[in-house]
C-alpha positions as a printed NumPy array, in Angstrom:
array([[ 17.277, -30.804, -21.657],
       [ 13.734, -30.04 , -22.862],
       [ 12.349, -32.675, -20.495],
       [ 14.212, -31.083, -17.579],
       [ 12.992, -27.589, -18.503],
       [  9.417, -28.824, -18.804],
       [  9.722, -30.453, -15.39 ],
       [ 11.054, -27.207, -13.902],
       [  8.109, -25.289, -15.381],
       [  5.581, -27.791, -14.046],
       [  7.073, -27.781, -10.546],
       [  7.441, -23.974, -10.51 ],
       [  3.825, -23.589, -11.65 ],
       [  2.494, -25.923,  -8.965],
       [  4.621, -24.338,  -6.242],
       [  3.832, -20.802,  -7.418],
       [  0.105, -21.517,  -7.39 ],
       [  0.391, -22.589,  -3.751],
       [  2.663, -19.75 ,  -2.589],
       [ -0.016, -17.405,  -1.277],
       [ -2.183, -20.157,   0.233],
       [ -0.427, -20.538,   3.627],
       [ -0.479, -16.765,   4.22 ],
       [ -4.116, -16.448,   3.145],
       [ -5.082, -19.389,   5.367],
       [ -3.112, -17.989,   8.305],
       [ -4.874, -14.623,   8.164],
       [ -8.267, -16.283,   7.659],
       [ -7.777, -18.652,  10.609],
       [ -6.072, -16.381,  13.133],
       [ -7.069, -12.864,  12.026],
       [ -3.516, -11.913,  13.031],
       [ -1.772,  -9.564,  10.599],
       [  1.333,  -8.608,  12.633],
       [  4.2  ,  -8.101,  10.192],
       [  1.932,  -8.409,   7.142],
       [  1.874,  -5.426,   4.761],
       [ -1.36 ,  -4.191,   3.163],
       [  0.754,  -2.598,   0.43 ],
       [  2.319,  -5.995,  -0.309],
       [ -1.115,  -7.557,  -0.773],
       [ -2.22 ,  -4.736,  -3.073],
       [  0.881,  -4.743,  -5.251],
       [  0.785,  -8.56 ,  -5.415],
       [ -2.68 ,  -8.367,  -6.951],
       [ -1.467,  -5.943,  -9.615],
       [  1.822,  -7.69 , -10.416],
       [  0.142, -11.068, -10.786],
       [ -2.287,  -9.466, -13.219],
       [  0.751,  -8.196, -15.155],
       [  2.327, -11.671, -15.147],
       [ -0.924, -13.085, -16.507],
       [ -0.939, -10.529, -19.312],
       [  2.753, -11.105, -20.031],
       [  2.313, -14.875, -20.137],
       [ -0.486, -14.515, -22.676],
       [  1.408, -11.949, -24.764],
       [  4.706, -13.878, -24.777],
       [  3.096, -17.327, -25.158],
       [  4.573, -18.507, -21.853],
       [  1.493, -20.509, -20.954],
       [  2.964, -21.863, -17.726],
       [  2.566, -18.377, -16.254],
       [ -1.199, -18.379, -16.837],
       [ -2.415, -20.887, -14.206],
       [  0.004, -19.68 , -11.527],
       [ -1.037, -16.063, -12.132],
       [ -4.758, -16.854, -12.044],
       [ -4.472, -18.917,  -8.876],
       [ -2.307, -16.253,  -7.23 ],
       [ -4.828, -13.552,  -8.091],
       [ -7.571, -15.581,  -6.426],
       [ -5.513, -16.259,  -3.294],
       [ -4.307, -12.671,  -2.912],
       [ -7.919, -11.568,  -3.363],
       [ -8.947, -13.853,  -0.498],
       [ -6.024, -12.555,   1.558],
       [ -7.087,  -8.95 ,   0.888],
       [-10.644,  -9.734,   1.994],
       [ -9.622, -11.268,   5.318],
       [ -6.923,  -8.641,   5.914],
       [ -9.494,  -5.847,   5.598],
       [-11.938,  -7.835,   7.721],
       [ -9.256,  -7.925,  10.419],
       [ -7.994,  -4.327,  10.345],
       [-10.918,  -2.448,   8.831],
       [-10.692,   0.62 ,   6.621],
       [ -7.22 ,   1.559,   7.82 ],
       [ -5.842,  -1.138,   5.523],
       [ -7.385,   0.387,   2.397],
       [ -4.792,   3.151,   1.973],
       [ -1.778,   0.858,   1.87 ],
       [ -3.566,  -1.637,  -0.338],
       [ -4.55 ,   1.088,  -2.794],
       [ -0.957,   2.373,  -2.945],
       [  0.188,  -1.133,  -3.754],
       [ -2.399,  -1.712,  -6.473],
       [ -2.56 ,   1.646,  -8.213],
       [  0.906,   3.156,  -7.614],
       [  3.562,   0.455,  -7.192],
       [  1.541,  -2.02 ,  -9.214],
       [  1.416,   0.286, -12.223],
       [  5.211,   0.495, -12.696],
       [  5.157,  -1.636, -15.916],
       [  2.476,   0.521, -17.586],
       [  4.701,   3.298, -19.038],
       [  7.134,   0.651, -20.311],
       [  4.294,  -1.13 , -22.076],
       [  3.175,   2.111, -23.693],
       [  6.72 ,   3.063, -24.705],
       [  8.063,  -0.257, -25.972],
       [  5.367,  -2.91 , -26.024],
       [  5.626,  -6.231, -24.238],
       [  9.337,  -6.685, -24.982],
       [ 10.152,  -3.753, -22.701],
       [  7.189,  -4.262, -20.384],
       [  8.334,  -7.828, -19.697],
       [ 11.606,  -6.523, -18.275],
       [  9.656,  -4.066, -16.13 ],
       [  7.357,  -6.836, -14.915],
       [ 10.395,  -8.909, -13.94 ],
       [ 11.884,  -6.012, -11.997],
       [  8.478,  -5.283, -10.495],
       [  8.575,  -8.616,  -8.71 ],
       [ 11.023,  -6.82 ,  -6.431],
       [  8.524,  -3.983,  -6.068],
       [  5.899,  -6.597,  -5.193],
       [  7.965,  -8.128,  -2.403],
       [  9.555,  -4.917,  -1.101],
       [  6.649,  -3.894,   1.193],
       [  6.716,  -7.353,   2.807],
       [ 10.475,  -7.066,   3.342],
       [ 10.138,  -3.575,   4.832],
       [  7.32 ,  -4.713,   7.124],
       [  9.423,  -7.65 ,   8.348],
       [ 12.37 ,  -5.341,   9.083],
       [ 10.324,  -2.781,  10.979],
       [  9.161,  -5.108,  13.743],
       [ 10.255,  -8.156,  15.713],
       [  6.614,  -9.214,  16.079],
       [  6.1  , -11.358,  12.979],
       [  3.378, -13.661,  14.282],
       [  1.158, -12.826,  11.303],
       [  3.787, -13.883,   8.756],
       [  3.607, -17.398,   7.305],
       [  7.095, -18.853,   6.972],
       [  5.699, -21.527,   4.64 ],
       [  4.719, -18.876,   2.099],
       [  8.257, -17.476,   2.034],
       [  9.928, -20.885,   1.794],
       [  7.692, -21.576,  -1.198],
       [  8.486, -18.131,  -2.625],
       [ 12.228, -18.821,  -2.351],
       [ 12.007, -22.203,  -4.089],
       [  9.634, -20.915,  -6.785],
       [ 11.885, -17.943,  -7.562],
       [ 14.924, -20.211,  -7.809],
       [ 13.129, -22.475, -10.283],
       [ 11.978, -19.59 , -12.483],
       [ 15.531, -18.196, -12.372],
       [ 16.931, -21.482, -13.688],
       [ 14.238, -21.672, -16.361],
       [ 14.705, -18.024, -17.344],
       [ 18.447, -18.533, -17.793],
       [ 17.847, -21.672, -19.883],
       [ 15.402, -19.978, -22.273],
       [ 17.118, -16.557, -22.161],
       [ 14.009, -14.757, -20.886],
       [ 15.174, -11.54 , -19.203],
       [ 11.916, -10.982, -17.329],
       [ 12.063, -14.404, -15.668],
       [ 15.773, -14.056, -14.836],
       [ 15.193, -10.711, -13.158],
       [ 12.126, -11.934, -11.281],
       [ 13.897, -15.083, -10.125],
       [ 16.978, -13.215,  -8.912],
       [ 14.971, -10.624,  -7.011],
       [ 12.603, -13.241,  -5.599],
       [ 15.418, -15.381,  -4.205],
       [ 17.056, -12.342,  -2.598],
       [ 13.925, -10.911,  -0.991],
       [ 12.42 , -14.187,   0.183],
       [ 15.853, -14.925,   1.677],
       [ 15.742, -11.64 ,   3.599],
       [ 12.339, -12.431,   5.114],
       [ 13.325, -15.988,   6.065],
       [ 16.498, -14.643,   7.66 ],
       [ 14.483, -12.037,   9.531],
       [ 12.081, -14.695,  10.822],
       [ 15.041, -16.762,  11.971],
       [ 16.854, -13.968,  13.826],
       [ 13.659, -12.861,  15.579],
       [ 13.146, -16.371,  16.946],
       [ 10.235, -17.475,  14.765],
       [ 11.999, -20.649,  13.536],
       [ 10.834, -20.514,   9.887],
       [ 12.276, -23.885,   8.875],
       [ 10.51 , -25.861,  11.596],
       [  7.71 , -26.445,   9.058],
       [ 10.122, -28.701,   7.147],
       [ 10.517, -31.034,  10.14 ],
       [  7.935, -33.85 ,   9.952],
       [  8.422, -34.463,  13.675],
       [  7.401, -30.924,  14.636],
       [  4.871, -30.525,  17.424],
       [  1.25 , -29.695,  16.469],
       [  1.453, -26.301,  18.166],
       [  4.453, -25.35 ,  16.006],
       [  2.616, -26.523,  12.901],
       [ -0.221, -24.138,  13.711],
       [  2.233, -21.296,  14.422],
       [  3.719, -21.555,  10.938]])
C-alpha cells in the first residue's frame, strides 16, 4: 500500500509540475489568449504559493516541487499574457492574486494551518473557476490548451486518491473540485468542436498537434 501511495505521489508531482506548461507554451508561441482568463492566471499564482506554504507546514514534501514549478510556469504565462493584451489584463490578474487568491488568509489567522489547509483545498475551486467561466462565456476557445486540462484532470484524480488514502481533507477537497472543473472545461472544448482528446492520438496530424 505504501509503495502504491508513493507511486501516486511521484506521478501526481511530475504531472502537476507539467500542468501549466502546455498553456504557457501556447500563449508564448501563438500570442492567442481567446478563452484564457487573466483572473485565472492571477489566482493560480496565489493558490500555488499557498500550496507551497501548506506543503512545508504540513510536511507534505511532494507538494513543494510541484508548487514551485507551477509558480514559475504561471509567472511565465502571466508575462506573455500581458505582452499579448497589454495593461487591460492587469485588472483581472490583480483580482485573482489579491482578492480570490487571499481566501485562505483569514482561515490561517483564525485557526492556523489545520483550518487554512481546508481553505486551500477549497480554493483550488476558486483557482479554476475563472477559467471555467471564461470557457463558458465564449465558443472561441482557440487560446485554451486542451493538454493542460487533460493533465489537470489526471493530476486532480491522483491527489484525490492520495488524499483519501492518507485522510488529508485539503487534498480530498482539491482533488474533487479539480476533477469536476477540469471535466467542465474538457466538455466545453468538446461541444464547441475543439476536439480536446485529439492530443492523445499518436496518429494525429501535425496541424492538430499545433492547435492543441
